[in-house]
C-alpha positions as CSV (number, residue, x, y, z in Angstrom):
1,M,59.3,83.8,94.4
2,E,57.1,86.3,96.1
3,L,56.8,85.7,99.9
4,N,54.0,88.0,100.8
5,K,51.5,85.9,102.7
6,V,53.0,85.0,106.1
7,T,51.6,82.8,108.7
8,I,53.0,82.8,112.3
9,I,52.4,79.7,114.4
10,G,52.2,81.1,117.9
11,G,51.8,84.5,119.4
12,G,54.5,84.6,122.1
13,V,57.1,87.3,122.6
14,L,59.0,86.7,119.4
15,G,56.1,85.4,117.4
16,S,54.1,88.6,117.8
17,Q,57.2,90.7,117.0
18,I,58.0,88.7,113.8
19,G,54.4,89.1,112.6
20,L,54.4,92.8,113.3
21,M,57.7,93.3,111.5
22,A,56.3,91.5,108.5
23,A,53.1,93.6,108.6
24,Y,55.2,96.7,109.0
25,V,56.8,96.3,105.6
26,G,53.5,95.5,104.0
27,K,53.2,91.7,104.1
28,D,49.9,90.0,104.8
29,V,50.2,88.3,108.2
30,T,48.0,85.7,109.9
31,F,48.6,84.5,113.4
32,W,47.4,81.0,114.1
33,L,46.5,80.6,117.8
34,R,45.2,77.5,119.6
35,S,42.3,78.9,121.5
36,E,40.4,82.0,122.6
37,G,42.6,82.0,125.7
38,S,45.6,82.2,123.4
39,V,44.0,85.2,121.6
40,E,43.5,87.0,124.9
41,R,47.2,86.5,125.8
42,T,48.5,87.5,122.3
43,M,46.4,90.6,121.6
44,P,48.0,92.6,124.4
45,K,51.5,91.7,123.1
46,I,50.6,92.8,119.6
47,K,49.2,96.1,121.0
48,R,52.2,96.6,123.2
49,Y,54.9,95.9,120.6
50,S,53.2,97.9,117.8
51,E,53.0,100.9,120.2
52,L,56.7,100.5,121.1
53,M,57.6,100.4,117.4
54,I,55.7,103.6,116.7
55,K,57.1,105.2,119.8
56,D,60.7,104.3,118.8
57,L,60.1,105.8,115.3
58,L,58.8,109.1,116.8
59,T,61.7,109.2,119.3
60,A,64.2,108.8,116.4
61,K,63.2,112.3,115.1
62,A,65.2,113.7,118.0
63,L,68.3,111.7,116.9
64,I,68.5,113.3,113.4
65,G,71.7,115.4,113.3
66,S,73.1,113.8,116.4
67,P,76.4,111.9,116.0
68,M,74.9,109.1,118.2
69,G,71.9,108.8,116.0
70,R,73.4,106.2,113.7
71,F,74.3,104.0,116.6
72,V,70.9,103.9,118.4
73,Y,68.2,104.4,115.8
74,P,65.7,101.5,115.4
75,K,67.5,99.8,112.5
76,G,64.6,97.5,111.6
77,L,62.2,100.4,111.1
78,I,64.5,102.8,109.2
79,R,66.5,101.1,106.5
80,N,68.7,104.1,105.6
81,W,69.6,106.5,108.4
82,D,71.8,108.7,106.3
83,S,68.9,109.9,104.2
84,V,66.3,110.1,106.9
85,T,64.3,113.2,107.6
86,A,61.5,114.1,110.1
87,E,59.0,114.1,107.2
88,K,60.2,110.6,106.2
89,I,59.7,109.3,109.7
90,D,56.2,110.8,109.7
91,E,55.5,108.8,106.5
92,L,56.8,105.6,108.2
93,V,54.6,106.2,111.2
94,A,51.5,106.7,109.0
95,S,52.4,103.6,106.9
96,A,53.0,101.5,110.0
97,T,49.7,102.5,111.6
98,K,47.9,101.6,108.4
99,N,49.7,98.3,107.9
100,F,49.2,97.2,111.5
101,A,45.5,97.9,111.2
102,E,45.0,96.2,107.8
103,N,47.6,93.5,107.5
104,I,47.3,91.5,110.7
105,H,44.7,88.7,111.1
106,I,44.0,86.2,113.9
107,E,42.9,82.7,113.0
108,L,42.0,79.7,115.2
109,D,41.3,77.3,112.2
110,L,44.7,75.8,111.2
111,A,43.6,75.0,107.7
112,K,42.4,78.6,107.1
113,A,45.6,80.0,108.6
114,L,47.7,78.0,106.2
115,A,45.7,78.4,103.1
116,D,47.8,80.0,100.3
117,A,50.7,80.8,102.8
118,D,54.0,81.6,101.1
119,V,55.9,81.2,104.3
120,V,55.1,79.7,107.7
121,I,57.1,80.6,110.7
122,E,56.8,78.3,113.7
123,A,57.4,80.4,116.9
124,M,56.3,78.0,119.6
125,A,57.9,77.2,123.0
126,E,61.1,75.1,123.0
127,D,59.2,71.8,123.5
128,P,60.2,69.2,120.9
129,K,57.0,67.1,121.3
130,A,54.8,70.2,120.7
131,K,56.8,71.2,117.7
132,I,56.5,67.7,116.2
133,A,52.8,67.7,116.8
134,I,52.2,71.0,115.0
135,Y,54.4,70.0,112.1
136,T,52.5,66.8,111.7
137,D,49.2,68.6,111.8
138,M,50.4,71.2,109.2
139,K,52.1,69.0,106.7
140,D,49.0,67.9,104.8
141,L,47.4,71.4,105.0
142,L,50.2,73.4,103.6
143,P,50.4,74.4,99.9
144,E,53.3,72.8,98.0
145,K,54.9,76.2,97.5
146,T,55.2,77.1,101.2
147,I,58.6,77.6,102.9
148,R,58.5,76.2,106.4
149,L,60.7,78.1,109.0
150,T,61.3,77.6,112.7
151,N,62.3,80.4,115.1
152,S,63.6,77.8,117.6
153,S,66.3,79.2,119.9
154,T,68.2,76.1,120.6
155,L,66.9,73.1,118.6
156,L,68.3,71.9,115.3
157,P,66.1,71.9,112.2
158,S,67.3,68.4,111.3
159,T,65.5,67.1,114.4
160,F,62.1,68.1,112.9
161,A,62.7,68.0,109.1
162,E,61.1,64.6,108.5
163,Y,57.9,65.7,110.2
164,T,57.3,68.7,108.0
165,G,56.3,66.9,104.9
166,R,58.7,69.0,102.8
167,P,62.2,68.7,104.5
168,E,63.8,70.4,101.5
169,K,61.7,73.5,102.2
170,Y,62.4,73.6,105.9
171,L,65.1,75.5,107.8
172,A,65.6,77.8,110.8
173,L,65.2,81.6,110.8
174,H,66.1,82.8,114.3
175,F,65.4,86.4,115.5
176,A,66.7,88.3,118.5
177,N,64.3,90.0,120.9
178,T,63.0,93.6,120.1
179,I,63.7,92.7,116.4
180,W,62.7,96.2,115.2
181,K,65.9,97.5,116.9
182,N,68.1,94.3,117.2
183,N,67.4,93.3,113.6
184,T,69.3,90.1,113.3
185,A,68.0,87.0,111.5
186,E,70.2,83.9,111.7
187,V,69.6,81.6,108.7
188,M,70.4,78.0,109.4
189,G,69.5,75.0,107.1
190,H,69.9,71.3,107.7
191,P,71.7,68.9,105.4
192,G,68.5,68.4,103.3
193,T,67.6,72.0,102.9
194,D,67.3,73.1,99.2
195,P,70.0,75.8,98.6
196,E,67.5,77.8,96.5
197,I,65.0,77.8,99.5
198,Y,67.9,78.9,101.7
199,K,68.5,81.8,99.3
200,E,64.8,82.7,99.3
201,T,64.8,82.7,103.1
202,V,67.8,85.1,103.1
203,K,65.9,87.3,100.7
204,F,62.8,87.2,102.9
205,A,64.8,88.2,106.0
206,D,66.1,91.2,104.1
207,E,62.6,92.2,102.9
208,I,61.4,92.4,106.5
209,N,64.3,94.7,107.3
210,M,66.5,92.1,109.1
211,I,70.2,91.6,108.6
212,P,70.5,88.0,107.4
213,L,73.3,86.2,109.2
214,Q,74.1,83.0,107.3
215,L,75.3,79.9,109.1
216,H,77.3,77.3,107.1
217,K,76.3,74.4,109.2
218,E,73.9,73.4,112.0
219,Q,74.8,74.6,115.4
220,P,72.7,74.2,118.6
221,G,71.9,77.7,119.7
222,Y,73.1,79.2,116.3
223,I,75.6,82.0,116.8
224,L,73.8,84.3,119.3
225,N,72.4,81.7,121.7
226,S,75.7,79.7,121.6
227,M,77.1,82.7,123.5
228,L,74.0,83.9,125.3
229,V,72.6,80.7,126.9
230,P,75.8,79.7,128.8
231,F,76.0,83.3,130.0
232,L,72.4,83.2,131.3
233,S,72.9,79.7,132.7
234,S,75.9,80.8,134.7
235,A,73.9,83.7,136.2
236,Q,71.0,81.4,137.1
237,A,73.5,79.0,138.7
238,L,74.9,81.8,140.9
239,L,71.4,82.6,142.1
240,A,70.1,79.0,142.5
241,T,73.1,78.0,144.6
242,G,72.9,81.0,146.8
243,V,76.1,82.8,145.8
244,A,74.4,86.2,145.4
245,D,70.9,87.7,144.8
246,H,69.8,88.5,141.3
247,E,70.2,92.3,141.7
248,T,73.8,92.0,142.8
249,I,74.6,89.6,139.9
250,D,73.0,92.1,137.5
251,K,74.9,95.0,139.0
252,T,78.2,93.1,138.8
253,W,77.8,92.5,135.1
254,E,76.5,96.0,134.3
255,L,79.3,97.8,136.2
256,A,82.1,95.6,135.1
257,T,81.2,95.5,131.4
258,G,79.2,98.6,130.8
259,A,76.3,96.5,129.5
260,P,72.9,98.2,129.7
261,A,71.2,95.1,131.2
262,G,72.4,92.2,133.4
263,P,71.4,88.6,132.9
264,F,68.2,88.6,135.0
265,K,66.9,91.7,133.2
266,I,67.6,89.8,129.9
267,L,65.8,86.7,131.3
268,D,62.7,88.9,132.0
269,I,62.7,90.0,128.4
270,V,63.2,86.5,127.0
271,G,60.6,85.1,129.3
272,L,61.0,82.7,132.2
273,E,59.0,80.0,130.5
274,T,61.5,79.9,127.6
275,A,64.4,79.8,130.1
276,Y,62.6,77.0,132.0
277,N,62.1,74.9,128.8
278,I,65.7,75.4,127.7
279,N,67.0,74.3,131.2
280,K,64.6,71.3,131.2
281,M,66.5,69.8,128.2
282,K,69.8,69.6,130.2
283,P,70.8,66.0,130.9
284,D,70.9,66.5,134.7
285,A,67.7,68.7,135.0
286,Q,65.8,65.9,136.7
287,K,68.7,64.9,139.0
288,E,67.7,66.2,142.5
289,G,70.4,68.4,143.9
290,S,72.1,69.2,140.6
291,V,72.6,72.8,139.6
292,S,70.2,72.4,136.7
293,Y,67.6,70.9,139.0
294,L,67.9,73.9,141.3
295,I,67.6,76.3,138.4
296,G,64.5,74.5,137.2
297,K,63.0,74.6,140.7
298,L,63.7,78.3,141.0
299,L,62.2,79.2,137.6
300,K,59.1,76.9,138.1
301,E,58.3,78.6,141.4
302,K,58.2,82.0,139.7
303,I,56.2,80.7,136.7
304,D,53.6,79.1,139.0
305,K,53.1,82.5,140.6
306,G,52.6,84.1,137.2
307,E,56.0,85.9,137.4
308,T,57.1,85.1,133.9
309,G,58.8,88.3,132.8
310,V,58.2,91.7,131.3
311,N,54.9,90.7,129.6
312,A,53.4,89.6,132.9
313,G,54.5,92.8,134.6
314,V,56.8,90.9,137.0
315,G,59.6,88.5,136.7
316,F,62.8,89.0,138.6
317,Y,61.8,92.6,138.5
318,K,58.5,94.5,138.6
319,Y,57.3,96.4,135.5
320,K,54.6,99.1,135.0
């Protein structure tokens, strides 16, 4: 099965990166967006991430011959570091520039966006009602052949399978942020996923230069977020309850572990709206005075001021 026509539902941080990565390897990519306002918010992301990808390719030239090169090169952009040359990187830059210009399309009409799609990747916010609504809208518009994927960070595919119209062709494919460098793709089916569709999804992940990480059963948060979300929640709890300010919390983690970024720098990259939606699903999030309630209040105050993270230019930190 050839999975060459890719439709991305949503143009957020990860949605835009997934679409760009698919276009980078030569796939035909259509972003479906709800409105002209969504287009205005998405286009700067596509521009920014495509420029970062090109920049990281060019920077990789200086790593050729360095012992550290194999550890820090952009793994999603260069499949084989051992045979790379400066000339090969120039070829990749030229190919990427051409593919970004020719293979990316924006569509507001859902039927047109889904027509003849081989694979659809839903990359919307962690809002179950919104996901159910879009799956319901899509199910009668999608070709029978289409594989349906979700990039949900924390929600199980079995929660939504019945709404897709083709539960056997539905599963999760979850990406980490800055996917052209952190090129993981967690593949997680639900009990009704067709094993052959699972295999096709693993193949698709490899085709877009990801490392497919296969889960054997459903797990909220997959592998990565099963570890990451509790870590970020603990940091937010320290801030929301007044234990320490965000800079001190980050400094503590970075100094003690050697990590390049603390939890609040990571939250700015993930986006505070995503963090807010994840926190909102906690059982005690609406219980006034609970830690989850205090975290939600803290995040909502920043979101209401437009301080949603790196893409807004300000989150817990300010960005150029």
